[in-house]
NUKEBA-354777 format. One record per residue (C-alpha): residue number from 1; residue in three letters; x, y, z. Coordinates in Angstrom, 1 decimal, m for minus. Example, Ala and Ser with C-alpha at 12.3 -4.5 7.8 and 13.67 -1.06 7.14 Angstrom:
2
<site><num>1</num><residuo>ALA</residuo><px>12.3</px><py>m4.5</py><pz>7.8</pz></site>
<site><num>2</num><residuo>SER</residuo><px>13.7</px><py>m1.1</py><pz>7.1</pz></site>
***
This chain:
262
<site><num>1</num><residuo>MET</residuo><px>m1.4</px><py>m13.4</py><pz>m14.1</pz></site>
<site><num>2</num><residuo>ALA</residuo><px>m1.9</px><py>m10.9</py><pz>m11.2</pz></site>
<site><num>3</num><residuo>VAL</residuo><px>m1.5</px><py>m12.2</py><pz>m7.7</pz></site>
<site><num>4</num><residuo>GLN</residuo><px>m4.5</px><py>m11.8</py><pz>m5.4</pz></site>
<site><num>5</num><residuo>VAL</residuo><px>m4.0</px><py>m10.6</py><pz>m1.9</pz></site>
<site><num>6</num><residuo>THR</residuo><px>m6.8</px><py>m10.7</py><pz>0.7</pz></site>
<site><num>7</num><residuo>VAL</residuo><px>m6.4</px><py>m7.9</py><pz>3.2</pz></site>
<site><num>8</num><residuo>GLU</residuo><px>m8.0</px><py>m8.5</py><pz>6.6</pz></site>
<site><num>9</num><residuo>GLU</residuo><px>m8.7</px><py>m5.6</py><pz>8.8</pz></site>
<site><num>10</num><residuo>ALA</residuo><px>m11.2</px><py>m4.9</py><pz>11.6</pz></site>
<site><num>11</num><residuo>GLY</residuo><px>m13.4</px><py>m7.7</py><pz>10.5</pz></site>
<site><num>12</num><residuo>LYS</residuo><px>m13.5</px><py>m6.6</py><pz>6.9</pz></site>
<site><num>13</num><residuo>ARG</residuo><px>m11.8</px><py>m8.3</py><pz>3.9</pz></site>
<site><num>14</num><residuo>THR</residuo><px>m10.6</px><py>m6.5</py><pz>0.8</pz></site>
<site><num>15</num><residuo>LYS</residuo><px>m9.1</px><py>m8.2</py><pz>m2.2</pz></site>
<site><num>16</num><residuo>ILE</residuo><px>m6.4</px><py>m6.4</py><pz>m4.1</pz></site>
<site><num>17</num><residuo>SER</residuo><px>m4.6</px><py>m7.5</py><pz>m7.3</pz></site>
<site><num>18</num><residuo>LEU</residuo><px>m0.8</px><py>m7.0</py><pz>m7.6</pz></site>
<site><num>19</num><residuo>GLU</residuo><px>0.8</px><py>m6.5</py><pz>m10.9</pz></site>
<site><num>20</num><residuo>LYS</residuo><px>4.2</px><py>m8.0</py><pz>m11.6</pz></site>
<site><num>21</num><residuo>GLY</residuo><px>6.9</px><py>m6.2</py><pz>m9.8</pz></site>
<site><num>22</num><residuo>GLN</residuo><px>4.4</px><py>m4.4</py><pz>m7.5</pz></site>
<site><num>23</num><residuo>SER</residuo><px>4.9</px><py>m4.5</py><pz>m3.7</pz></site>
<site><num>24</num><residuo>ILE</residuo><px>2.0</px><py>m5.0</py><pz>m1.3</pz></site>
<site><num>25</num><residuo>LEU</residuo><px>2.5</px><py>m1.4</py><pz>0.0</pz></site>
<site><num>26</num><residuo>ASP</residuo><px>2.1</px><py>0.0</py><pz>m3.5</pz></site>
<site><num>27</num><residuo>ALA</residuo><px>m1.0</px><py>m2.1</py><pz>m4.1</pz></site>
<site><num>28</num><residuo>LEU</residuo><px>m2.5</px><py>m1.0</py><pz>m0.8</pz></site>
<site><num>29</num><residuo>THR</residuo><px>m1.9</px><py>2.7</py><pz>m1.5</pz></site>
<site><num>30</num><residuo>LYS</residuo><px>m3.5</px><py>2.4</py><pz>m5.0</pz></site>
<site><num>31</num><residuo>GLN</residuo><px>m6.5</px><py>0.8</py><pz>m3.4</pz></site>
<site><num>32</num><residuo>GLY</residuo><px>m6.8</px><py>3.8</py><pz>m1.1</pz></site>
<site><num>33</num><residuo>ILE</residuo><px>m5.5</px><py>2.1</py><pz>2.0</pz></site>
<site><num>34</num><residuo>TYR</residuo><px>m2.8</px><py>4.4</py><pz>3.3</pz></site>
<site><num>35</num><residuo>VAL</residuo><px>m0.4</px><py>3.1</py><pz>5.8</pz></site>
<site><num>36</num><residuo>SER</residuo><px>2.5</px><py>4.8</py><pz>7.5</pz></site>
<site><num>37</num><residuo>ALA</residuo><px>5.7</px><py>4.5</py><pz>5.5</pz></site>
<site><num>38</num><residuo>ALA</residuo><px>8.0</px><py>7.3</py><pz>6.7</pz></site>
<site><num>39</num><residuo>CYS</residuo><px>10.9</px><py>6.2</py><pz>4.5</pz></site>
<site><num>40</num><residuo>GLY</residuo><px>8.8</px><py>6.2</py><pz>1.3</pz></site>
<site><num>41</num><residuo>GLY</residuo><px>8.8</px><py>2.4</py><pz>1.0</pz></site>
<site><num>42</num><residuo>LYS</residuo><px>12.5</px><py>1.9</py><pz>1.0</pz></site>
<site><num>43</num><residuo>GLY</residuo><px>12.5</px><py>m0.7</py><pz>3.8</pz></site>
<site><num>44</num><residuo>ARG</residuo><px>14.4</px><py>1.6</py><pz>6.2</pz></site>
<site><num>45</num><residuo>CYS</residuo><px>11.8</px><py>2.8</py><pz>8.7</pz></site>
<site><num>46</num><residuo>GLY</residuo><px>10.2</px><py>m0.6</py><pz>9.5</pz></site>
<site><num>47</num><residuo>LYS</residuo><px>6.7</px><py>0.8</py><pz>10.0</pz></site>
<site><num>48</num><residuo>CYS</residuo><px>4.7</px><py>m0.7</py><pz>7.2</pz></site>
<site><num>49</num><residuo>LYS</residuo><px>4.2</px><py>m4.1</py><pz>8.9</pz></site>
<site><num>50</num><residuo>ILE</residuo><px>1.8</px><py>m6.8</py><pz>7.7</pz></site>
<site><num>51</num><residuo>GLN</residuo><px>1.2</px><py>m10.3</py><pz>8.9</pz></site>
<site><num>52</num><residuo>VAL</residuo><px>0.8</px><py>m13.2</py><pz>6.5</pz></site>
<site><num>53</num><residuo>THR</residuo><px>m2.1</px><py>m15.4</py><pz>7.7</pz></site>
<site><num>54</num><residuo>GLU</residuo><px>m2.3</px><py>m17.7</py><pz>4.6</pz></site>
<site><num>55</num><residuo>GLY</residuo><px>0.3</px><py>m18.3</py><pz>1.9</pz></site>
<site><num>56</num><residuo>MET</residuo><px>3.9</px><py>m17.4</py><pz>2.1</pz></site>
<site><num>57</num><residuo>LEU</residuo><px>6.1</px><py>m14.4</py><pz>1.8</pz></site>
<site><num>58</num><residuo>PRO</residuo><px>9.9</px><py>m14.9</py><pz>1.9</pz></site>
<site><num>59</num><residuo>VAL</residuo><px>12.0</px><py>m13.1</py><pz>4.5</pz></site>
<site><num>60</num><residuo>THR</residuo><px>14.0</px><py>m10.4</py><pz>2.8</pz></site>
<site><num>61</num><residuo>LYS</residuo><px>17.3</px><py>m8.9</py><pz>4.0</pz></site>
<site><num>62</num><residuo>GLY</residuo><px>15.3</px><py>m5.8</py><pz>5.0</pz></site>
<site><num>63</num><residuo>ASP</residuo><px>12.8</px><py>m7.8</py><pz>7.0</pz></site>
<site><num>64</num><residuo>ALA</residuo><px>15.7</px><py>m9.5</py><pz>8.9</pz></site>
<site><num>65</num><residuo>GLN</residuo><px>17.2</px><py>m6.2</py><pz>9.7</pz></site>
<site><num>66</num><residuo>LYS</residuo><px>14.1</px><py>m4.4</py><pz>11.0</pz></site>
<site><num>67</num><residuo>LEU</residuo><px>12.0</px><py>m7.3</py><pz>12.5</pz></site>
<site><num>68</num><residuo>SER</residuo><px>12.7</px><py>m9.5</py><pz>15.4</pz></site>
<site><num>69</num><residuo>GLU</residuo><px>13.0</px><py>m13.3</py><pz>15.1</pz></site>
<site><num>70</num><residuo>GLU</residuo><px>9.7</px><py>m13.7</py><pz>16.9</pz></site>
<site><num>71</num><residuo>GLU</residuo><px>8.0</px><py>m11.3</py><pz>14.4</pz></site>
<site><num>72</num><residuo>LEU</residuo><px>9.5</px><py>m13.1</py><pz>11.4</pz></site>
<site><num>73</num><residuo>ALA</residuo><px>8.4</px><py>m16.5</py><pz>12.8</pz></site>
<site><num>74</num><residuo>SER</residuo><px>4.8</px><py>m15.2</py><pz>13.2</pz></site>
<site><num>75</num><residuo>GLY</residuo><px>4.7</px><py>m14.2</py><pz>9.6</pz></site>
<site><num>76</num><residuo>ILE</residuo><px>5.3</px><py>m10.5</py><pz>10.0</pz></site>
<site><num>77</num><residuo>ARG</residuo><px>6.9</px><py>m8.7</py><pz>7.0</pz></site>
<site><num>78</num><residuo>LEU</residuo><px>7.4</px><py>m5.2</py><pz>5.7</pz></site>
<site><num>79</num><residuo>SER</residuo><px>4.8</px><py>m4.5</py><pz>3.1</pz></site>
<site><num>80</num><residuo>CYS</residuo><px>7.2</px><py>m2.3</py><pz>1.0</pz></site>
<site><num>81</num><residuo>LEU</residuo><px>9.5</px><py>m5.3</py><pz>0.5</pz></site>
<site><num>82</num><residuo>ALA</residuo><px>6.7</px><py>m7.9</py><pz>0.0</pz></site>
<site><num>83</num><residuo>PHE</residuo><px>6.4</px><py>m9.1</py><pz>m3.6</pz></site>
<site><num>84</num><residuo>PRO</residuo><px>4.2</px><py>m12.3</py><pz>m3.3</pz></site>
<site><num>85</num><residuo>GLY</residuo><px>4.6</px><py>m14.9</py><pz>m6.0</pz></site>
<site><num>86</num><residuo>GLU</residuo><px>1.2</px><py>m16.6</py><pz>m5.1</pz></site>
<site><num>87</num><residuo>ASP</residuo><px>m2.1</px><py>m15.6</py><pz>m3.7</pz></site>
<site><num>88</num><residuo>CYS</residuo><px>m2.1</px><py>m14.9</py><pz>0.1</pz></site>
<site><num>89</num><residuo>LYS</residuo><px>m3.9</px><py>m13.4</py><pz>3.0</pz></site>
<site><num>90</num><residuo>ILE</residuo><px>m2.5</px><py>m10.7</py><pz>5.2</pz></site>
<site><num>91</num><residuo>ARG</residuo><px>m3.5</px><py>m8.7</py><pz>8.2</pz></site>
<site><num>92</num><residuo>LEU</residuo><px>m2.6</px><py>m5.0</py><pz>8.5</pz></site>
<site><num>93</num><residuo>LEU</residuo><px>m0.4</px><py>m4.1</py><pz>11.5</pz></site>
<site><num>94</num><residuo>ALA</residuo><px>0.9</px><py>m0.7</py><pz>10.4</pz></site>
<site><num>95</num><residuo>GLN</residuo><px>m0.8</px><py>2.5</py><pz>11.6</pz></site>
<site><num>96</num><residuo>GLN</residuo><px>m3.2</px><py>3.7</py><pz>8.9</pz></site>
<site><num>97</num><residuo>ASP</residuo><px>m3.1</px><py>7.4</py><pz>8.1</pz></site>
<site><num>98</num><residuo>GLU</residuo><px>m6.9</px><py>7.8</py><pz>8.4</pz></site>
<site><num>99</num><residuo>ASN</residuo><px>m6.4</px><py>6.9</py><pz>12.1</pz></site>
<site><num>100</num><residuo>PHE</residuo><px>m3.7</px><py>9.5</py><pz>12.5</pz></site>
<site><num>101</num><residuo>ASP</residuo><px>m4.7</px><py>12.1</py><pz>15.2</pz></site>
<site><num>102</num><residuo>VAL</residuo><px>m4.1</px><py>15.7</py><pz>14.4</pz></site>
<site><num>103</num><residuo>LEU</residuo><px>m3.6</px><py>18.0</py><pz>17.4</pz></site>
<site><num>104</num><residuo>SER</residuo><px>m4.9</px><py>21.4</py><pz>16.6</pz></site>
<site><num>105</num><residuo>LYS</residuo><px>m6.9</px><py>24.3</py><pz>18.1</pz></site>
<site><num>106</num><residuo>GLU</residuo><px>m10.5</px><py>23.8</py><pz>16.8</pz></site>
<site><num>107</num><residuo>VAL</residuo><px>m12.4</px><py>26.9</py><pz>16.0</pz></site>
<site><num>108</num><residuo>GLU</residuo><px>m16.2</px><py>26.9</py><pz>16.3</pz></site>
<site><num>109</num><residuo>SER</residuo><px>m17.7</px><py>30.4</py><pz>16.1</pz></site>
<site><num>110</num><residuo>PRO</residuo><px>m21.4</px><py>31.2</py><pz>15.6</pz></site>
<site><num>111</num><residuo>MET</residuo><px>m22.2</px><py>31.4</py><pz>11.8</pz></site>
<site><num>112</num><residuo>THR</residuo><px>m22.9</px><py>34.9</py><pz>10.8</pz></site>
<site><num>113</num><residuo>ALA</residuo><px>m24.8</px><py>36.1</py><pz>7.7</pz></site>
<site><num>114</num><residuo>GLU</residuo><px>m22.2</px><py>37.1</py><pz>5.1</pz></site>
<site><num>115</num><residuo>SER</residuo><px>m22.2</px><py>38.1</py><pz>1.5</pz></site>
<site><num>116</num><residuo>GLY</residuo><px>m19.9</px><py>35.2</py><pz>0.9</pz></site>
<site><num>117</num><residuo>TYR</residuo><px>m17.4</px><py>32.9</py><pz>2.5</pz></site>
<site><num>118</num><residuo>GLY</residuo><px>m13.8</px><py>31.9</py><pz>1.7</pz></site>
<site><num>119</num><residuo>ILE</residuo><px>m11.8</px><py>28.8</py><pz>2.6</pz></site>
<site><num>120</num><residuo>ALA</residuo><px>m8.1</px><py>29.1</py><pz>3.4</pz></site>
<site><num>121</num><residuo>VAL</residuo><px>m5.9</px><py>26.0</py><pz>3.2</pz></site>
<site><num>122</num><residuo>ASP</residuo><px>m2.4</px><py>25.2</py><pz>4.5</pz></site>
<site><num>123</num><residuo>ILE</residuo><px>m0.9</px><py>22.0</py><pz>3.0</pz></site>
<site><num>124</num><residuo>GLY</residuo><px>1.6</px><py>20.8</py><pz>5.5</pz></site>
<site><num>125</num><residuo>THR</residuo><px>4.0</px><py>17.9</py><pz>4.9</pz></site>
<site><num>126</num><residuo>THR</residuo><px>2.3</px><py>16.0</py><pz>7.7</pz></site>
<site><num>127</num><residuo>THR</residuo><px>m1.0</px><py>17.7</py><pz>8.3</pz></site>
<site><num>128</num><residuo>LEU</residuo><px>m3.6</px><py>19.8</py><pz>6.6</pz></site>
<site><num>129</num><residuo>ALA</residuo><px>m5.3</px><py>22.8</py><pz>8.1</pz></site>
<site><num>130</num><residuo>MET</residuo><px>m8.4</px><py>24.5</py><pz>6.6</pz></site>
<site><num>131</num><residuo>VAL</residuo><px>m10.6</px><py>27.3</py><pz>7.9</pz></site>
<site><num>132</num><residuo>LEU</residuo><px>m13.9</px><py>28.8</py><pz>6.8</pz></site>
<site><num>133</num><residuo>VAL</residuo><px>m13.8</px><py>32.6</py><pz>6.8</pz></site>
<site><num>134</num><residuo>GLY</residuo><px>m16.6</px><py>35.2</py><pz>6.6</pz></site>
<site><num>135</num><residuo>LEU</residuo><px>m15.6</px><py>37.6</py><pz>3.9</pz></site>
<site><num>136</num><residuo>ASP</residuo><px>m17.5</px><py>40.5</py><pz>5.5</pz></site>
<site><num>137</num><residuo>SER</residuo><px>m16.6</px><py>39.9</py><pz>9.2</pz></site>
<site><num>138</num><residuo>LYS</residuo><px>m13.1</px><py>38.5</py><pz>8.4</pz></site>
<site><num>139</num><residuo>LYS</residuo><px>m13.7</px><py>36.0</py><pz>11.2</pz></site>
<site><num>140</num><residuo>ILE</residuo><px>m12.7</px><py>32.4</py><pz>11.2</pz></site>
<site><num>141</num><residuo>LEU</residuo><px>m16.0</px><py>30.5</py><pz>11.6</pz></site>
<site><num>142</num><residuo>LYS</residuo><px>m15.1</px><py>26.9</py><pz>11.3</pz></site>
<site><num>143</num><residuo>SER</residuo><px>m11.9</px><py>24.9</py><pz>11.2</pz></site>
<site><num>144</num><residuo>TYR</residuo><px>m10.9</px><py>21.5</py><pz>9.8</pz></site>
<site><num>145</num><residuo>SER</residuo><px>m7.6</px><py>19.5</py><pz>10.2</pz></site>
<site><num>146</num><residuo>ALA</residuo><px>m6.5</px><py>16.1</py><pz>9.0</pz></site>
<site><num>147</num><residuo>GLY</residuo><px>m3.4</px><py>14.1</py><pz>8.3</pz></site>
<site><num>148</num><residuo>ASN</residuo><px>m1.8</px><py>14.5</py><pz>4.9</pz></site>
<site><num>149</num><residuo>ARG</residuo><px>m2.1</px><py>11.0</py><pz>3.4</pz></site>
<site><num>150</num><residuo>GLN</residuo><px>0.8</px><py>11.6</py><pz>1.2</pz></site>
<site><num>151</num><residuo>ARG</residuo><px>2.8</px><py>10.4</py><pz>4.3</pz></site>
<site><num>152</num><residuo>ALA</residuo><px>2.2</px><py>6.9</py><pz>2.9</pz></site>
<site><num>153</num><residuo>TYR</residuo><px>4.8</px><py>7.9</py><pz>0.2</pz></site>
<site><num>154</num><residuo>GLY</residuo><px>7.4</px><py>9.2</py><pz>2.7</pz></site>
<site><num>155</num><residuo>ALA</residuo><px>7.5</px><py>11.5</py><pz>5.8</pz></site>
<site><num>156</num><residuo>ASP</residuo><px>9.5</px><py>14.4</py><pz>4.2</pz></site>
<site><num>157</num><residuo>VAL</residuo><px>9.7</px><py>16.3</py><pz>1.0</pz></site>
<site><num>158</num><residuo>ILE</residuo><px>12.7</px><py>14.5</py><pz>m0.3</pz></site>
<site><num>159</num><residuo>SER</residuo><px>10.9</px><py>11.1</py><pz>m0.1</pz></site>
<site><num>160</num><residuo>ARG</residuo><px>7.9</px><py>12.6</py><pz>m1.9</pz></site>
<site><num>161</num><residuo>ILE</residuo><px>10.0</px><py>14.1</py><pz>m4.6</pz></site>
<site><num>162</num><residuo>GLN</residuo><px>11.6</px><py>10.7</py><pz>m5.1</pz></site>
<site><num>163</num><residuo>ALA</residuo><px>8.3</px><py>9.0</py><pz>m5.1</pz></site>
<site><num>164</num><residuo>SER</residuo><px>7.0</px><py>11.4</py><pz>m7.8</pz></site>
<site><num>165</num><residuo>ASN</residuo><px>10.1</px><py>10.8</py><pz>m9.9</pz></site>
<site><num>166</num><residuo>ASP</residuo><px>9.7</px><py>7.1</py><pz>m9.5</pz></site>
<site><num>167</num><residuo>GLY</residuo><px>6.3</px><py>7.1</py><pz>m11.3</pz></site>
<site><num>168</num><residuo>LYS</residuo><px>3.9</px><py>8.0</py><pz>m8.5</pz></site>
<site><num>169</num><residuo>LYS</residuo><px>3.2</px><py>11.6</py><pz>m9.5</pz></site>
<site><num>170</num><residuo>GLU</residuo><px>m0.4</px><py>11.0</py><pz>m10.4</pz></site>
<site><num>171</num><residuo>GLU</residuo><px>m1.1</px><py>9.0</py><pz>m7.3</pz></site>
<site><num>172</num><residuo>LEU</residuo><px>0.4</px><py>11.8</py><pz>m5.1</pz></site>
<site><num>173</num><residuo>LYS</residuo><px>m1.8</px><py>14.4</py><pz>m6.9</pz></site>
<site><num>174</num><residuo>ARG</residuo><px>m4.9</px><py>12.3</py><pz>m6.5</pz></site>
<site><num>175</num><residuo>CYS</residuo><px>m4.2</px><py>11.7</py><pz>m2.8</pz></site>
<site><num>176</num><residuo>ILE</residuo><px>m3.8</px><py>15.3</py><pz>m1.8</pz></site>
<site><num>177</num><residuo>ARG</residuo><px>m6.8</px><py>16.4</py><pz>m4.0</pz></site>
<site><num>178</num><residuo>GLU</residuo><px>m9.0</px><py>13.9</py><pz>m2.3</pz></site>
<site><num>179</num><residuo>ASP</residuo><px>m7.9</px><py>15.0</py><pz>1.1</pz></site>
<site><num>180</num><residuo>LEU</residuo><px>m8.6</px><py>18.7</py><pz>0.3</pz></site>
<site><num>181</num><residuo>GLN</residuo><px>m12.0</px><py>17.9</py><pz>m1.3</pz></site>
<site><num>182</num><residuo>LYS</residuo><px>m13.0</px><py>16.1</py><pz>2.0</pz></site>
<site><num>183</num><residuo>GLY</residuo><px>m12.0</px><py>19.2</py><pz>3.9</pz></site>
<site><num>184</num><residuo>VAL</residuo><px>m14.1</px><py>21.5</py><pz>1.7</pz></site>
<site><num>185</num><residuo>ARG</residuo><px>m17.1</px><py>19.2</py><pz>2.1</pz></site>
<site><num>186</num><residuo>SER</residuo><px>m16.7</px><py>19.1</py><pz>5.8</pz></site>
<site><num>187</num><residuo>LEU</residuo><px>m16.4</px><py>22.9</py><pz>6.2</pz></site>
<site><num>188</num><residuo>THR</residuo><px>m19.4</px><py>23.6</py><pz>4.0</pz></site>
<site><num>189</num><residuo>SER</residuo><px>m21.5</px><py>21.0</py><pz>5.7</pz></site>
<site><num>190</num><residuo>MET</residuo><px>m20.6</px><py>22.3</py><pz>9.2</pz></site>
<site><num>191</num><residuo>GLY</residuo><px>m21.8</px><py>25.7</py><pz>8.1</pz></site>
<site><num>192</num><residuo>ASN</residuo><px>m24.8</px><py>24.4</py><pz>6.2</pz></site>
<site><num>193</num><residuo>LEU</residuo><px>m23.6</px><py>26.3</py><pz>3.1</pz></site>
<site><num>194</num><residuo>LYS</residuo><px>m24.5</px><py>26.0</py><pz>m0.5</pz></site>
<site><num>195</num><residuo>PRO</residuo><px>m21.6</px><py>25.7</py><pz>m3.1</pz></site>
<site><num>196</num><residuo>GLU</residuo><px>m22.4</px><py>29.2</py><pz>m4.5</pz></site>
<site><num>197</num><residuo>GLN</residuo><px>m21.8</px><py>30.8</py><pz>m1.1</pz></site>
<site><num>198</num><residuo>ILE</residuo><px>m18.1</px><py>29.9</py><pz>m1.3</pz></site>
<site><num>199</num><residuo>LYS</residuo><px>m16.5</px><py>32.8</py><pz>m3.2</pz></site>
<site><num>200</num><residuo>LYS</residuo><px>m12.8</px><py>32.0</py><pz>m3.0</pz></site>
<site><num>201</num><residuo>ILE</residuo><px>m10.4</px><py>29.2</py><pz>m1.9</pz></site>
<site><num>202</num><residuo>THR</residuo><px>m6.7</px><py>30.0</py><pz>m1.2</pz></site>
<site><num>203</num><residuo>ILE</residuo><px>m4.0</px><py>27.4</py><pz>m0.7</pz></site>
<site><num>204</num><residuo>GLY</residuo><px>m0.6</px><py>27.8</py><pz>0.8</pz></site>
<site><num>205</num><residuo>GLY</residuo><px>2.2</px><py>25.2</py><pz>1.2</pz></site>
<site><num>206</num><residuo>ASN</residuo><px>5.9</px><py>24.7</py><pz>0.5</pz></site>
<site><num>207</num><residuo>THR</residuo><px>7.0</px><py>24.3</py><pz>m3.1</pz></site>
<site><num>208</num><residuo>THR</residuo><px>7.0</px><py>20.5</py><pz>m3.1</pz></site>
<site><num>209</num><residuo>MET</residuo><px>3.5</px><py>20.4</py><pz>m1.8</pz></site>
<site><num>210</num><residuo>GLY</residuo><px>2.4</px><py>22.8</py><pz>m4.5</pz></site>
<site><num>211</num><residuo>HIS</residuo><px>4.1</px><py>20.8</py><pz>m7.2</pz></site>
<site><num>212</num><residuo>LEU</residuo><px>2.5</px><py>17.6</py><pz>m6.0</pz></site>
<site><num>213</num><residuo>LEU</residuo><px>m1.0</px><py>19.2</py><pz>m5.9</pz></site>
<site><num>214</num><residuo>MET</residuo><px>m0.6</px><py>20.5</py><pz>m9.5</pz></site>
<site><num>215</num><residuo>GLY</residuo><px>1.0</px><py>17.4</py><pz>m10.8</pz></site>
<site><num>216</num><residuo>PHE</residuo><px>4.1</px><py>19.2</py><pz>m11.9</pz></site>
<site><num>217</num><residuo>SER</residuo><px>7.3</px><py>17.3</py><pz>m12.5</pz></site>
<site><num>218</num><residuo>CYS</residuo><px>9.6</px><py>17.1</py><pz>m9.4</pz></site>
<site><num>219</num><residuo>LYS</residuo><px>12.7</px><py>16.0</py><pz>m11.4</pz></site>
<site><num>220</num><residuo>ASN</residuo><px>14.5</px><py>19.3</py><pz>m10.9</pz></site>
<site><num>221</num><residuo>LEU</residuo><px>13.4</px><py>20.0</py><pz>m7.3</pz></site>
<site><num>222</num><residuo>GLY</residuo><px>15.7</px><py>17.4</py><pz>m5.7</pz></site>
<site><num>223</num><residuo>VAL</residuo><px>18.9</px><py>18.0</py><pz>m7.8</pz></site>
<site><num>224</num><residuo>TYR</residuo><px>21.1</px><py>21.0</py><pz>m8.3</pz></site>
<site><num>225</num><residuo>PRO</residuo><px>20.4</px><py>23.8</py><pz>m9.3</pz></site>
<site><num>226</num><residuo>PHE</residuo><px>16.9</px><py>23.0</py><pz>m7.8</pz></site>
<site><num>227</num><residuo>ILE</residuo><px>14.7</px><py>24.6</py><pz>m10.4</pz></site>
<site><num>228</num><residuo>PRO</residuo><px>10.9</px><py>24.6</py><pz>m9.7</pz></site>
<site><num>229</num><residuo>VAL</residuo><px>8.4</px><py>24.4</py><pz>m12.5</pz></site>
<site><num>230</num><residuo>ASN</residuo><px>6.3</px><py>27.3</py><pz>m11.3</pz></site>
<site><num>231</num><residuo>ILE</residuo><px>6.3</px><py>29.1</py><pz>m8.0</pz></site>
<site><num>232</num><residuo>SER</residuo><px>4.2</px><py>32.1</py><pz>m9.1</pz></site>
<site><num>233</num><residuo>THR</residuo><px>0.6</px><py>32.6</py><pz>m8.1</pz></site>
<site><num>234</num><residuo>ILE</residuo><px>m1.7</px><py>30.1</py><pz>m9.9</pz></site>
<site><num>235</num><residuo>THR</residuo><px>m5.4</px><py>30.8</py><pz>m10.2</pz></site>
<site><num>236</num><residuo>GLY</residuo><px>m7.8</px><py>28.3</py><pz>m11.7</pz></site>
<site><num>237</num><residuo>SER</residuo><px>m11.2</px><py>26.6</py><pz>m11.3</pz></site>
<site><num>238</num><residuo>PHE</residuo><px>m12.0</px><py>24.1</py><pz>m8.6</pz></site>
<site><num>239</num><residuo>GLU</residuo><px>m11.6</px><py>21.3</py><pz>m11.1</pz></site>
<site><num>240</num><residuo>GLU</residuo><px>m8.3</px><py>22.6</py><pz>m12.5</pz></site>
<site><num>241</num><residuo>ILE</residuo><px>m6.6</px><py>22.7</py><pz>m9.1</pz></site>
<site><num>242</num><residuo>LEU</residuo><px>m8.6</px><py>20.4</py><pz>m6.8</pz></site>
<site><num>243</num><residuo>GLY</residuo><px>m10.0</px><py>18.0</py><pz>m9.3</pz></site>
<site><num>244</num><residuo>LYS</residuo><px>m13.6</px><py>16.9</py><pz>m10.0</pz></site>
<site><num>245</num><residuo>MET</residuo><px>m16.0</px><py>16.9</py><pz>m7.1</pz></site>
<site><num>246</num><residuo>GLU</residuo><px>m19.8</px><py>16.7</py><pz>m7.2</pz></site>
<site><num>247</num><residuo>GLY</residuo><px>m21.3</px><py>19.9</py><pz>m5.9</pz></site>
<site><num>248</num><residuo>ALA</residuo><px>m18.0</px><py>21.7</py><pz>m6.0</pz></site>
<site><num>249</num><residuo>PRO</residuo><px>m18.0</px><py>25.5</py><pz>m5.6</pz></site>
<site><num>250</num><residuo>ALA</residuo><px>m17.8</px><py>27.5</py><pz>m8.8</pz></site>
<site><num>251</num><residuo>CYS</residuo><px>m15.3</px><py>29.9</py><pz>m7.4</pz></site>
<site><num>252</num><residuo>PRO</residuo><px>m11.6</px><py>30.7</py><pz>m8.2</pz></site>
<site><num>253</num><residuo>VAL</residuo><px>m9.0</px><py>28.6</py><pz>m6.4</pz></site>
<site><num>254</num><residuo>ILE</residuo><px>m5.7</px><py>30.3</py><pz>m5.8</pz></site>
<site><num>255</num><residuo>LEU</residuo><px>m2.4</px><py>28.6</py><pz>m5.1</pz></site>
<site><num>256</num><residuo>LEU</residuo><px>m0.3</px><py>31.1</py><pz>m3.4</pz></site>
<site><num>257</num><residuo>PRO</residuo><px>3.3</px><py>31.7</py><pz>m4.7</pz></site>
<site><num>258</num><residuo>GLY</residuo><px>6.3</px><py>29.9</py><pz>m3.4</pz></site>
<site><num>259</num><residuo>ILE</residuo><px>9.3</px><py>31.7</py><pz>m2.0</pz></site>
<site><num>260</num><residuo>SER</residuo><px>12.0</px><py>29.4</py><pz>m3.4</pz></site>
<site><num>261</num><residuo>THR</residuo><px>12.5</px><py>25.8</py><pz>m4.2</pz></site>
<site><num>262</num><residuo>TYR</residuo><px>12.2</px><py>25.0</py><pz>m0.5</pz></site>
***
């Protein structure tokens, strides 16, 4: 039977079910609760802390290496190494990615009447940057930036490649697509635009970010001779590249070509 874990955070309680062999970190991420795990859940960074408030979680070797005796005594554990054998309650101590501050130059120009608008996207390993552009004026009218929640699977491309190869490919794809959909909604709402006014969306990013967005296999990205699945220009519908979204623009979405494997 699945173990039930009650997550306490900011006065709210959320219940999650853990399958056999699933860590608390994995269960949190599947629930849409993204916490910082720079090492990709390997127990090396010591950032994904939780505190057991009811029940018991044994101290692992990784806990003992990364946490102080005082922390261990107060029930603090690393969620990536926590595999509860019984129901328990925990409190989140790790920084959540939705609270991650992105430092960027915000652009707010007066909206101009255009024959159409485009959205340009940069998928960074850590952050996302998106701008709304007038296709006649060529001016950036609005900007949007946010943390890339894939950081919950590791801080660098190697960690993300490993996470994808370890069975989290679909989770990584869903995560980045949800982030980009949120940005599209934000930019169009800031400009009071209708979906049909968006005529084109272009996306740039390194090869790993492109593979994760498209749901391509990363098995050959991290091993010699480092062969990508596809680094040519990819053009598709909104749903094909960014997933299903209510009120999505019916415009082409273009993933720009990669230069090499990295």
